Structure formats: C-alpha cells, structure tokens
PDB file of N, CA, C and O in Angstrom:
ATOM      1  N   MET A   1      30.585  -5.408  10.150  1.00  0.00           N
ATOM      2  CA  MET A   1      31.210  -5.621   8.792  1.00  0.00           C
ATOM      3  C   MET A   1      31.102  -4.188   8.040  1.00  0.00           C
ATOM      4  O   MET A   1      30.024  -3.599   8.116  1.00  0.00           O
ATOM      5  N   ALA A   2      31.965  -3.712   7.456  1.00  0.00           N
ATOM      6  CA  ALA A   2      31.947  -2.402   6.523  1.00  0.00           C
ATOM      7  C   ALA A   2      30.694  -2.392   5.308  1.00  0.00           C
ATOM      8  O   ALA A   2      30.515  -3.367   4.578  1.00  0.00           O
ATOM      9  N   THR A   3      30.058  -1.423   5.241  1.00  0.00           N
ATOM     10  CA  THR A   3      29.154  -1.443   4.252  1.00  0.00           C
ATOM     11  C   THR A   3      29.547  -0.293   3.574  1.00  0.00           C
ATOM     12  O   THR A   3      30.255   0.582   4.072  1.00  0.00           O
ATOM     13  N   THR A   4      28.984  -0.284   2.158  1.00  0.00           N
ATOM     14  CA  THR A   4      28.864   1.043   0.870  1.00  0.00           C
ATOM     15  C   THR A   4      28.064   1.543   1.023  1.00  0.00           C
ATOM     16  O   THR A   4      28.113   2.595   0.386  1.00  0.00           O
ATOM     17  N   ASN A   5      26.794   1.392   1.813  1.00  0.00           N
ATOM     18  CA  ASN A   5      25.346   1.450   1.524  1.00  0.00           C
ATOM     19  C   ASN A   5      25.052   2.590   2.808  1.00  0.00           C
ATOM     20  O   ASN A   5      25.356   2.346   3.976  1.00  0.00           O
ATOM     21  N   PRO A   6      24.512   3.661   2.431  1.00  0.00           N
ATOM     22  CA  PRO A   6      24.383   4.771   3.389  1.00  0.00           C
ATOM     23  C   PRO A   6      23.381   3.900   4.409  1.00  0.00           C
ATOM     24  O   PRO A   6      22.591   2.981   4.198  1.00  0.00           O
ATOM     25  N   ARG A   7      23.900   4.822   5.949  1.00  0.00           N
ATOM     26  CA  ARG A   7      23.364   4.082   6.732  1.00  0.00           C
ATOM     27  C   ARG A   7      22.432   5.167   7.659  1.00  0.00           C
ATOM     28  O   ARG A   7      22.763   6.352   7.605  1.00  0.00           O
ATOM     29  N   VAL A   8      21.330   4.798   8.465  1.00  0.00           N
ATOM     30  CA  VAL A   8      19.868   5.258   8.984  1.00  0.00           C
ATOM     31  C   VAL A   8      20.384   5.573  10.393  1.00  0.00           C
ATOM     32  O   VAL A   8      21.096   4.784  11.013  1.00  0.00           O
ATOM     33  N   GLN A   9      19.969   6.832  10.898  1.00  0.00           N
ATOM     34  CA  GLN A   9      20.524   6.574  12.524  1.00  0.00           C
ATOM     35  C   GLN A   9      19.072   6.600  12.811  1.00  0.00           C
ATOM     36  O   GLN A   9      18.322   7.373  12.216  1.00  0.00           O
ATOM     37  N   VAL A  10      18.553   5.549  13.952  1.00  0.00           N
ATOM     38  CA  VAL A  10      17.143   5.610  14.720  1.00  0.00           C
ATOM     39  C   VAL A  10      17.414   5.425  16.086  1.00  0.00           C
ATOM     40  O   VAL A  10      18.174   4.591  16.578  1.00  0.00           O
ATOM     41  N   THR A  11      16.565   6.478  16.798  1.00  0.00           N
ATOM     42  CA  THR A  11      16.747   6.720  18.176  1.00  0.00           C
ATOM     43  C   THR A  11      15.638   5.670  18.691  1.00  0.00           C
ATOM     44  O   THR A  11      14.423   5.635  18.498  1.00  0.00           O
ATOM     45  N   VAL A  12      16.534   4.794  19.446  1.00  0.00           N
ATOM     46  CA  VAL A  12      15.246   3.689  19.892  1.00  0.00           C
ATOM     47  C   VAL A  12      14.576   4.177  21.500  1.00  0.00           C
ATOM     48  O   VAL A  12      14.979   3.818  22.607  1.00  0.00           O
ATOM     49  N   ASP A  13      13.416   5.120  21.164  1.00  0.00           N
ATOM     50  CA  ASP A  13      12.994   5.891  22.195  1.00  0.00           C
ATOM     51  C   ASP A  13      11.953   5.091  23.201  1.00  0.00           C
ATOM     52  O   ASP A  13      12.181   3.890  23.343  1.00  0.00           O
ATOM     53  N   ARG A  14      11.176   5.483  23.691  1.00  0.00           N
ATOM     54  CA  ARG A  14      10.454   4.343  24.980  1.00  0.00           C
ATOM     55  C   ARG A  14       9.393   3.768  23.910  1.00  0.00           C
ATOM     56  O   ARG A  14       9.309   2.541  23.844  1.00  0.00           O
ATOM     57  N   GLU A  15       8.538   4.583  23.028  1.00  0.00           N
ATOM     58  CA  GLU A  15       7.474   3.994  22.506  1.00  0.00           C
ATOM     59  C   GLU A  15       8.236   2.679  21.401  1.00  0.00           C
ATOM     60  O   GLU A  15       7.608   1.661  21.112  1.00  0.00           O
ATOM     61  N   LEU A  16       9.198   2.866  21.059  1.00  0.00           N
ATOM     62  CA  LEU A  16       9.899   2.263  19.733  1.00  0.00           C
ATOM     63  C   LEU A  16      10.691   1.094  20.302  1.00  0.00           C
ATOM     64  O   LEU A  16      10.805  -0.006  19.760  1.00  0.00           O
ATOM     65  N   ALA A  17      11.282   1.513  21.592  1.00  0.00           N
ATOM     66  CA  ALA A  17      11.696   0.301  22.237  1.00  0.00           C
ATOM     67  C   ALA A  17      10.362  -1.144  23.027  1.00  0.00           C
ATOM     68  O   ALA A  17      10.550  -2.330  23.295  1.00  0.00           O
ATOM     69  N   GLU A  18       9.087  -0.233  23.157  1.00  0.00           N
ATOM     70  CA  GLU A  18       8.285  -1.044  23.889  1.00  0.00           C
ATOM     71  C   GLU A  18       7.284  -1.807  22.261  1.00  0.00           C
ATOM     72  O   GLU A  18       6.496  -2.744  22.386  1.00  0.00           O
ATOM     73  N   ALA A  19       7.514  -1.297  21.234  1.00  0.00           N
ATOM     74  CA  ALA A  19       7.062  -2.114  20.257  1.00  0.00           C
ATOM     75  C   ALA A  19       8.258  -2.872  19.627  1.00  0.00           C
ATOM     76  O   ALA A  19       7.777  -3.479  18.670  1.00  0.00           O
ATOM     77  N   LEU A  20       9.160  -3.047  19.679  1.00  0.00           N
ATOM     78  CA  LEU A  20      10.403  -3.783  19.184  1.00  0.00           C
ATOM     79  C   LEU A  20      10.484  -4.998  20.226  1.00  0.00           C
ATOM     80  O   LEU A  20      10.974  -6.105  20.004  1.00  0.00           O
ATOM     81  N   ALA A  21       9.866  -4.522  21.467  1.00  0.00           N
ATOM     82  CA  ALA A  21      10.015  -5.737  22.699  1.00  0.00           C
ATOM     83  C   ALA A  21       8.455  -6.252  22.515  1.00  0.00           C
ATOM     84  O   ALA A  21       7.953  -7.073  23.283  1.00  0.00           O
ATOM     85  N   GLU A  22       7.780  -5.687  21.438  1.00  0.00           N
ATOM     86  CA  GLU A  22       6.718  -6.736  21.525  1.00  0.00           C
ATOM     87  C   GLU A  22       6.343  -7.652  20.066  1.00  0.00           C
ATOM     88  O   GLU A  22       5.278  -8.176  19.740  1.00  0.00           O
ATOM     89  N   VAL A  23       7.302  -7.621  19.549  1.00  0.00           N
ATOM     90  CA  VAL A  23       7.377  -8.624  18.663  1.00  0.00           C
ATOM     91  C   VAL A  23       8.271  -9.653  19.004  1.00  0.00           C
ATOM     92  O   VAL A  23       9.469  -9.766  19.267  1.00  0.00           O
ATOM     93  N   PRO A  24       6.835 -10.680  18.866  1.00  0.00           N
ATOM     94  CA  PRO A  24       7.257 -12.327  18.833  1.00  0.00           C
ATOM     95  C   PRO A  24       8.361 -12.978  18.447  1.00  0.00           C
ATOM     96  O   PRO A  24       8.867 -12.729  17.353  1.00  0.00           O
ATOM     97  N   GLY A  25       8.912 -13.948  19.338  1.00  0.00           N
ATOM     98  CA  GLY A  25      10.032 -14.753  18.277  1.00  0.00           C
ATOM     99  C   GLY A  25      11.153 -14.172  17.472  1.00  0.00           C
ATOM    100  O   GLY A  25      11.522 -14.820  16.492  1.00  0.00           O
ATOM    101  N   ARG A  26      11.808 -12.916  17.781  1.00  0.00           N
ATOM    102  CA  ARG A  26      12.463 -12.156  17.043  1.00  0.00           C
ATOM    103  C   ARG A  26      13.994 -12.135  17.858  1.00  0.00           C
ATOM    104  O   ARG A  26      14.251 -11.560  18.916  1.00  0.00           O
ATOM    105  N   GLY A  27      14.704 -12.774  17.192  1.00  0.00           N
ATOM    106  CA  GLY A  27      16.257 -12.820  18.058  1.00  0.00           C
ATOM    107  C   GLY A  27      16.937 -11.884  16.992  1.00  0.00           C
ATOM    108  O   GLY A  27      16.383 -11.293  16.065  1.00  0.00           O
ATOM    109  N   GLY A  28      17.941 -11.887  17.255  1.00  0.00           N
ATOM    110  CA  GLY A  28      18.788 -11.088  16.314  1.00  0.00           C
ATOM    111  C   GLY A  28      19.121  -9.802  17.159  1.00  0.00           C
ATOM    112  O   GLY A  28      19.001  -9.469  18.337  1.00  0.00           O
ATOM    113  N   SER A  29      19.646  -9.180  15.873  1.00  0.00           N
ATOM    114  CA  SER A  29      19.912  -7.731  16.248  1.00  0.00           C
ATOM    115  C   SER A  29      18.497  -6.741  15.844  1.00  0.00           C
ATOM    116  O   SER A  29      17.630  -6.892  14.983  1.00  0.00           O
ATOM    117  N   LYS A  30      18.655  -5.977  16.595  1.00  0.00           N
ATOM    118  CA  LYS A  30      17.610  -4.570  16.536  1.00  0.00           C
ATOM    119  C   LYS A  30      17.554  -4.208  15.339  1.00  0.00           C
ATOM    120  O   LYS A  30      16.480  -4.108  14.746  1.00  0.00           O
ATOM    121  N   SER A  31      19.154  -3.854  14.583  1.00  0.00           N
ATOM    122  CA  SER A  31      19.087  -3.408  13.490  1.00  0.00           C
ATOM    123  C   SER A  31      18.350  -3.951  12.471  1.00  0.00           C
ATOM    124  O   SER A  31      17.627  -3.227  11.787  1.00  0.00           O
ATOM    125  N   ARG A  32      18.451  -5.343  12.243  1.00  0.00           N
ATOM    126  CA  ARG A  32      17.839  -6.411  11.326  1.00  0.00           C
ATOM    127  C   ARG A  32      16.622  -6.391  11.648  1.00  0.00           C
ATOM    128  O   ARG A  32      15.843  -6.796  10.785  1.00  0.00           O
ATOM    129  N   LEU A  33      16.083  -5.957  12.876  1.00  0.00           N
ATOM    130  CA  LEU A  33      14.377  -6.213  13.253  1.00  0.00           C
ATOM    131  C   LEU A  33      13.891  -4.743  12.674  1.00  0.00           C
ATOM    132  O   LEU A  33      12.754  -4.761  12.205  1.00  0.00           O
ATOM    133  N   ILE A  34      14.499  -3.621  12.640  1.00  0.00           N
ATOM    134  CA  ILE A  34      13.959  -2.541  11.920  1.00  0.00           C
ATOM    135  C   ILE A  34      13.855  -2.525  10.638  1.00  0.00           C
ATOM    136  O   ILE A  34      12.813  -2.166  10.090  1.00  0.00           O
ATOM    137  N   ARG A  35      15.098  -2.974   9.868  1.00  0.00           N
ATOM    138  CA  ARG A  35      15.021  -3.124   8.457  1.00  0.00           C
ATOM    139  C   ARG A  35      14.040  -3.629   8.044  1.00  0.00           C
ATOM    140  O   ARG A  35      13.384  -3.101   7.146  1.00  0.00           O
ATOM    141  N   ASP A  36      13.653  -4.966   8.697  1.00  0.00           N
ATOM    142  CA  ASP A  36      12.566  -5.953   8.209  1.00  0.00           C
ATOM    143  C   ASP A  36      11.174  -5.455   8.311  1.00  0.00           C
ATOM    144  O   ASP A  36      10.217  -5.624   7.555  1.00  0.00           O
ATOM    145  N   LEU A  37      11.334  -4.510   9.917  1.00  0.00           N
ATOM    146  CA  LEU A  37       9.876  -4.015   9.739  1.00  0.00           C
ATOM    147  C   LEU A  37       9.706  -2.686   8.821  1.00  0.00           C
ATOM    148  O   LEU A  37       8.602  -2.398   8.357  1.00  0.00           O
ATOM    149  N   ALA A  38      10.797  -1.936   8.597  1.00  0.00           N
ATOM    150  CA  ALA A  38      10.494  -0.938   7.612  1.00  0.00           C
ATOM    151  C   ALA A  38      10.397  -1.487   6.166  1.00  0.00           C
ATOM    152  O   ALA A  38       9.879  -0.695   5.379  1.00  0.00           O
ATOM    153  N   LEU A  39      10.744  -2.543   5.713  1.00  0.00           N
ATOM    154  CA  LEU A  39      10.402  -3.277   4.443  1.00  0.00           C
ATOM    155  C   LEU A  39       8.750  -3.650   4.567  1.00  0.00           C
ATOM    156  O   LEU A  39       8.007  -3.413   3.615  1.00  0.00           O
ATOM    157  N   ARG A  40       8.366  -4.106   5.514  1.00  0.00           N
ATOM    158  CA  ARG A  40       6.895  -4.607   5.807  1.00  0.00           C
ATOM    159  C   ARG A  40       6.059  -3.392   5.705  1.00  0.00           C
ATOM    160  O   ARG A  40       4.974  -3.332   5.126  1.00  0.00           O
ATOM    161  N   GLY A  41       6.761  -2.274   6.420  1.00  0.00           N
ATOM    162  CA  GLY A  41       5.670  -0.807   6.371  1.00  0.00           C
ATOM    163  C   GLY A  41       5.892  -0.305   4.925  1.00  0.00           C
ATOM    164  O   GLY A  41       4.879   0.248   4.497  1.00  0.00           O
ATOM    165  N   ALA A  42       6.882  -0.333   4.079  1.00  0.00           N
ATOM    166  CA  ALA A  42       6.882   0.320   2.684  1.00  0.00           C
ATOM    167  C   ALA A  42       6.160  -0.448   1.968  1.00  0.00           C
ATOM    168  O   ALA A  42       5.456   0.177   1.175  1.00  0.00           O
ATOM    169  N   ARG A  43       6.021  -1.958   1.923  1.00  0.00           N
ATOM    170  CA  ARG A  43       5.368  -2.582   1.148  1.00  0.00           C
ATOM    171  C   ARG A  43       3.370  -2.468   1.542  1.00  0.00           C
ATOM    172  O   ARG A  43       2.486  -2.604   0.696  1.00  0.00           O
ATOM    173  N   ALA A  44       3.158  -2.181   3.085  1.00  0.00           N
ATOM    174  CA  ALA A  44       2.168  -1.809   3.772  1.00  0.00           C
ATOM    175  C   ALA A  44       1.294  -0.741   3.003  1.00  0.00           C
ATOM    176  O   ALA A  44       0.142  -0.744   2.569  1.00  0.00           O
ATOM    177  N   GLU A  45       2.537   0.355   3.019  1.00  0.00           N
ATOM    178  CA  GLU A  45       1.963   1.582   2.134  1.00  0.00           C
ATOM    179  C   GLU A  45       1.657   1.715   0.564  1.00  0.00           C
ATOM    180  O   GLU A  45       0.831   2.395  -0.045  1.00  0.00           O
ATOM    181  N   ARG A  46       2.663   0.782   0.131  1.00  0.00           N
ATOM    182  CA  ARG A  46       2.260   0.807  -1.310  1.00  0.00           C
ATOM    183  C   ARG A  46       1.145   0.079  -1.552  1.00  0.00           C
ATOM    184  O   ARG A  46       0.503   0.452  -2.535  1.00  0.00           O
ATOM    185  N   GLU A  47       0.717  -0.859  -0.944  1.00  0.00           N
ATOM    186  CA  GLU A  47      -1.001  -1.615  -0.639  1.00  0.00           C
ATOM    187  C   GLU A  47      -2.185  -0.442  -0.499  1.00  0.00           C
ATOM    188  O   GLU A  47      -3.141  -0.266  -1.253  1.00  0.00           O
ATOM    189  N   ASP A  48      -1.783   0.380   0.828  1.00  0.00           N
ATOM    190  CA  ASP A  48      -2.570   1.567   1.128  1.00  0.00           C
ATOM    191  C   ASP A  48      -2.948   2.490  -0.535  1.00  0.00           C
ATOM    192  O   ASP A  48      -3.929   2.610  -1.269  1.00  0.00           O
ATOM    193  N   HIS A  49      -1.538   2.975  -0.516  1.00  0.00           N
ATOM    194  CA  HIS A  49      -2.092   3.319  -1.826  1.00  0.00           C
ATOM    195  C   HIS A  49      -2.661   3.020  -3.325  1.00  0.00           C
ATOM    196  O   HIS A  49      -3.292   3.737  -4.102  1.00  0.00           O
ATOM    197  N   ARG A  50      -2.229   1.793  -3.416  1.00  0.00           N
ATOM    198  CA  ARG A  50      -2.707   1.263  -4.410  1.00  0.00           C
ATOM    199  C   ARG A  50      -4.425   1.030  -4.248  1.00  0.00           C
ATOM    200  O   ARG A  50      -5.136   1.177  -5.243  1.00  0.00           O
ATOM    201  N   HIS A  51      -5.043   0.641  -2.862  1.00  0.00           N
ATOM    202  CA  HIS A  51      -6.266   0.253  -2.748  1.00  0.00           C
ATOM    203  C   HIS A  51      -6.834   2.087  -2.830  1.00  0.00           C
ATOM    204  O   HIS A  51      -7.995   2.177  -3.228  1.00  0.00           O
ATOM    205  N   GLN A  52      -6.482   2.787  -2.663  1.00  0.00           N
ATOM    206  CA  GLN A  52      -6.807   3.928  -2.663  1.00  0.00           C
ATOM    207  C   GLN A  52      -6.844   4.383  -4.059  1.00  0.00           C
ATOM    208  O   GLN A  52      -7.869   4.876  -4.530  1.00  0.00           O
ATOM    209  N   GLN A  53      -6.115   4.283  -4.516  1.00  0.00           N
ATOM    210  CA  GLN A  53      -5.993   4.544  -6.105  1.00  0.00           C
ATOM    211  C   GLN A  53      -7.182   3.792  -6.737  1.00  0.00           C
ATOM    212  O   GLN A  53      -7.882   4.453  -7.504  1.00  0.00           O
ATOM    213  N   GLU A  54      -7.450   2.734  -6.560  1.00  0.00           N
ATOM    214  CA  GLU A  54      -8.208   1.724  -7.124  1.00  0.00           C
ATOM    215  C   GLU A  54     -10.025   2.441  -6.419  1.00  0.00           C
ATOM    216  O   GLU A  54     -11.106   2.548  -6.998  1.00  0.00           O
ATOM    217  N   ALA A  55      -9.612   2.779  -5.016  1.00  0.00           N
ATOM    218  CA  ALA A  55     -11.171   3.533  -4.938  1.00  0.00           C
ATOM    219  C   ALA A  55     -11.649   4.578  -5.803  1.00  0.00           C
ATOM    220  O   ALA A  55     -12.795   4.836  -6.174  1.00  0.00           O
ATOM    221  N   ASN A  56     -10.453   5.176  -6.073  1.00  0.00           N
ATOM    222  CA  ASN A  56     -10.498   6.903  -6.578  1.00  0.00           C
ATOM    223  C   ASN A  56     -11.154   6.340  -7.868  1.00  0.00           C
ATOM    224  O   ASN A  56     -12.231   6.832  -8.204  1.00  0.00           O
ATOM    225  N   GLU A  57     -10.625   5.388  -8.595  1.00  0.00           N
ATOM    226  CA  GLU A  57     -10.879   5.021  -9.862  1.00  0.00           C
ATOM    227  C   GLU A  57     -12.584   4.456 -10.064  1.00  0.00           C
ATOM    228  O   GLU A  57     -13.445   4.718 -10.903  1.00  0.00           O
ATOM    229  N   TYR A  58     -12.557   3.616  -8.914  1.00  0.00           N
ATOM    230  CA  TYR A  58     -14.292   3.328  -9.294  1.00  0.00           C
ATOM    231  C   TYR A  58     -14.902   4.335  -8.653  1.00  0.00           C
ATOM    232  O   TYR A  58     -16.038   3.861  -8.663  1.00  0.00           O
ATOM    233  N   LEU A  59     -15.037   5.585  -7.984  1.00  0.00           N
ATOM    234  CA  LEU A  59     -15.757   6.255  -7.810  1.00  0.00           C
ATOM    235  C   LEU A  59     -15.959   7.239  -9.012  1.00  0.00           C
ATOM    236  O   LEU A  59     -17.014   7.816  -9.276  1.00  0.00           O
ATOM    237  N   ALA A  60     -14.634   7.350  -9.782  1.00  0.00           N
ATOM    238  CA  ALA A  60     -14.754   8.396 -11.056  1.00  0.00           C
ATOM    239  C   ALA A  60     -15.781   7.501 -11.427  1.00  0.00           C
ATOM    240  O   ALA A  60     -16.851   7.747 -10.870  1.00  0.00           O
ATOM    241  N   THR A  61     -15.783   6.565 -12.174  1.00  0.00           N
ATOM    242  CA  THR A  61     -16.620   6.020 -13.102  1.00  0.00           C
ATOM    243  C   THR A  61     -18.053   5.890 -12.414  1.00  0.00           C
ATOM    244  O   THR A  61     -19.066   5.741 -13.098  1.00  0.00           O
ATOM    245  N   ARG A  62     -18.078   5.950 -11.122  1.00  0.00           N
ATOM    246  CA  ARG A  62     -19.666   5.816 -10.570  1.00  0.00           C
ATOM    247  C   ARG A  62     -20.171   7.013 -10.699  1.00  0.00           C
ATOM    248  O   ARG A  62     -21.398   7.065 -10.785  1.00  0.00           O
ATOM    249  N   ALA A  63     -19.267   8.512 -10.758  1.00  0.00           N
ATOM    250  CA  ALA A  63     -19.424   9.725 -10.738  1.00  0.00           C
ATOM    251  C   ALA A  63     -20.419  10.315 -12.168  1.00  0.00           C
ATOM    252  O   ALA A  63     -21.210  11.252 -12.282  1.00  0.00           O
ATOM    253  N   ALA A  64     -20.077   9.583 -12.830  1.00  0.00           N
ATOM    254  CA  ALA A  64     -20.816   9.361 -14.607  1.00  0.00           C
ATOM    255  C   ALA A  64     -22.363   9.080 -14.062  1.00  0.00           C
ATOM    256  O   ALA A  64     -23.348   9.677 -14.496  1.00  0.00           O
ATOM    257  N   GLU A  65     -22.387   8.203 -13.176  1.00  0.00           N
ATOM    258  CA  GLU A  65     -24.000   7.920 -13.101  1.00  0.00           C
ATOM    259  C   GLU A  65     -25.001   8.932 -12.395  1.00  0.00           C
ATOM    260  O   GLU A  65     -24.449   9.958 -11.997  1.00  0.00           O
ATOM    261  N   ASP A  66     -26.314   8.846 -12.172  1.00  0.00           N
ATOM    262  CA  ASP A  66     -26.845   9.584 -11.472  1.00  0.00           C
ATOM    263  C   ASP A  66     -26.312   9.337 -10.077  1.00  0.00           C
ATOM    264  O   ASP A  66     -25.767   8.316  -9.656  1.00  0.00           O
ATOM    265  N   VAL A  67     -26.581  10.492  -9.424  1.00  0.00           N
ATOM    266  CA  VAL A  67     -25.946  10.086  -8.063  1.00  0.00           C
ATOM    267  C   VAL A  67     -27.199  11.477  -7.574  1.00  0.00           C
ATOM    268  O   VAL A  67     -27.502  12.525  -8.144  1.00  0.00           O
ATOM    269  N   ASP A  68     -27.675  10.829  -6.247  1.00  0.00           N
ATOM    270  CA  ASP A  68     -28.602  11.362  -5.657  1.00  0.00           C
ATOM    271  C   ASP A  68     -27.430  12.484  -4.102  1.00  0.00           C
ATOM    272  O   ASP A  68     -26.953  12.086  -3.040  1.00  0.00           O
ATOM    273  N   LEU A  69     -27.416  13.647  -4.658  1.00  0.00           N
ATOM    274  CA  LEU A  69     -26.629  14.469  -4.369  1.00  0.00           C
ATOM    275  C   LEU A  69     -27.286  14.929  -2.744  1.00  0.00           C
ATOM    276  O   LEU A  69     -26.462  15.203  -1.871  1.00  0.00           O
ATOM    277  N   ASP A  70     -28.458  14.977  -2.485  1.00  0.00           N
ATOM    278  CA  ASP A  70     -29.120  15.143  -1.202  1.00  0.00           C
ATOM    279  C   ASP A  70     -28.755  14.212  -0.043  1.00  0.00           C
ATOM    280  O   ASP A  70     -28.469  14.421   1.136  1.00  0.00           O
ATOM    281  N   ALA A  71     -28.875  13.023  -0.855  1.00  0.00           N
ATOM    282  CA  ALA A  71     -28.404  11.708   0.071  1.00  0.00           C
ATOM    283  C   ALA A  71     -26.965  11.523   0.670  1.00  0.00           C
ATOM    284  O   ALA A  71     -26.676  10.953   1.723  1.00  0.00           O
ATOM    285  N   LEU A  72     -26.080  12.160  -0.276  1.00  0.00           N
ATOM    286  CA  LEU A  72     -24.540  11.862  -0.041  1.00  0.00           C
ATOM    287  C   LEU A  72     -24.174  13.174   1.049  1.00  0.00           C
ATOM    288  O   LEU A  72     -23.439  13.028   2.026  1.00  0.00           O
ATOM    289  N   ARG A  73     -24.856  14.503   0.665  1.00  0.00           N
ATOM    290  CA  ARG A  73     -25.016  15.374   1.907  1.00  0.00           C
ATOM    291  C   ARG A  73     -25.406  14.815   3.113  1.00  0.00           C
ATOM    292  O   ARG A  73     -24.564  14.871   4.009  1.00  0.00           O
ATOM    293  N   GLU A  74     -26.171  14.436   3.296  1.00  0.00           N
ATOM    294  CA  GLU A  74     -26.809  13.785   4.657  1.00  0.00           C
ATOM    295  C   GLU A  74     -26.290  12.930   5.291  1.00  0.00           C
ATOM    296  O   GLU A  74     -26.290  12.779   6.512  1.00  0.00           O
ATOM    297  N   ILE A  75     -25.517  11.937   3.995  1.00  0.00           N
ATOM    298  CA  ILE A  75     -24.481  11.169   4.990  1.00  0.00           C
ATOM    299  C   ILE A  75     -23.323  11.777   5.649  1.00  0.00           C
ATOM    300  O   ILE A  75     -22.964  11.601   6.813  1.00  0.00           O
ATOM    301  N   HIS A  76     -22.750  12.566   4.695  1.00  0.00           N
ATOM    302  CA  HIS A  76     -21.700  13.092   4.914  1.00  0.00           C
ATOM    303  C   HIS A  76     -21.954  14.257   6.198  1.00  0.00           C
ATOM    304  O   HIS A  76     -20.954  14.470   6.884  1.00  0.00           O
ATOM    305  N   ALA A  77     -23.084  14.940   6.526  1.00  0.00           N
ATOM    306  CA  ALA A  77     -23.517  15.511   7.564  1.00  0.00           C
ATOM    307  C   ALA A  77     -23.507  14.564   8.762  1.00  0.00           C
ATOM    308  O   ALA A  77     -22.915  14.867   9.798  1.00  0.00           O
ATOM    309  N   GLU A  78     -24.068  13.591   8.634  1.00  0.00           N
ATOM    310  CA  GLU A  78     -24.288  12.252   9.729  1.00  0.00           C
ATOM    311  C   GLU A  78     -23.021  12.247  10.261  1.00  0.00           C
ATOM    312  O   GLU A  78     -22.757  12.595  11.412  1.00  0.00           O
ATOM    313  N   ARG A  79     -22.016  11.750   9.218  1.00  0.00           N
ATOM    314  CA  ARG A  79     -20.462  11.213   9.703  1.00  0.00           C
ATOM    315  C   ARG A  79     -20.153  12.162  10.260  1.00  0.00           C
ATOM    316  O   ARG A  79     -19.760  11.770  11.358  1.00  0.00           O
ATOM    317  N   GLU A  80     -20.035  13.683  10.186  1.00  0.00           N
ATOM    318  CA  GLU A  80     -19.434  14.725  10.286  1.00  0.00           C
ATOM    319  C   GLU A  80     -19.865  15.110  11.960  1.00  0.00           C
ATOM    320  O   GLU A  80     -19.142  15.711  12.755  1.00  0.00           O
ATOM    321  N   ARG A  81     -21.320  14.549  12.230  1.00  0.00           N
ATOM    322  CA  ARG A  81     -21.841  14.946  13.516  1.00  0.00           C
ATOM    323  C   ARG A  81     -21.009  13.725  14.379  1.00  0.00           C
ATOM    324  O   ARG A  81     -20.894  14.070  15.556  1.00  0.00           O
ATOM    325  N   SER A  82     -20.469  12.543  14.134  1.00  0.00           N
ATOM    326  CA  SER A  82     -20.395  11.566  14.426  1.00  0.00           C
ATOM    327  C   SER A  82     -19.083  11.544  15.178  1.00  0.00           C
ATOM    328  O   SER A  82     -18.861  11.087  16.300  1.00  0.00           O
ATOM    329  N   VAL A  83     -18.194  12.179  14.260  1.00  0.00           N
ATOM    330  CA  VAL A  83     -16.439  12.522  14.578  1.00  0.00           C
ATOM    331  C   VAL A  83     -16.475  13.522  15.772  1.00  0.00           C
ATOM    332  O   VAL A  83     -15.424  13.961  16.241  1.00  0.00           O
TER     333      VAL A  83
END
C-alpha cells in the first residue's frame, strides 16, 4: 500500500538478520518487526535519558553537602585501575 510518509532504507546485514531471527514468536513482515523494535528502542532511550537526568539532579543536590573528596578520588582511582 502506498504511503505519504517518508521511508527509511535499512540494510539487513548479518548482525541485523541474526538479531531479527532471535525475536521469539514474531511472524509477519521484517518491516513491521523493525518498526516495532525501533519504537521500543526509542522508548528505552528516553527512559535512559530520564534516569540520567534524575541521577544528575540527585548528585547536584548532594554536591551542596559535605563531601569527602579524598574518598571520592580513591574510589575513582580504584575504578580506573579495574577498567
């Protein structure tokens, strides 16, 4: 069916084909599946962004409190060594 909405071309490479094959119990067209997954991905990205903003706001409220900077430096250095 013709549409007036813009279309997006997606190449189904090996990685995408494998990912699509792993979606359980999904019949129908690849186009529909890719659209549904894109919408779910967009919701997940919005949620991640919202959580990051909340974390930043929380940290900003805590920044006004007394903070043990030496302990933070030690934690950061330890984390960097383990990465």
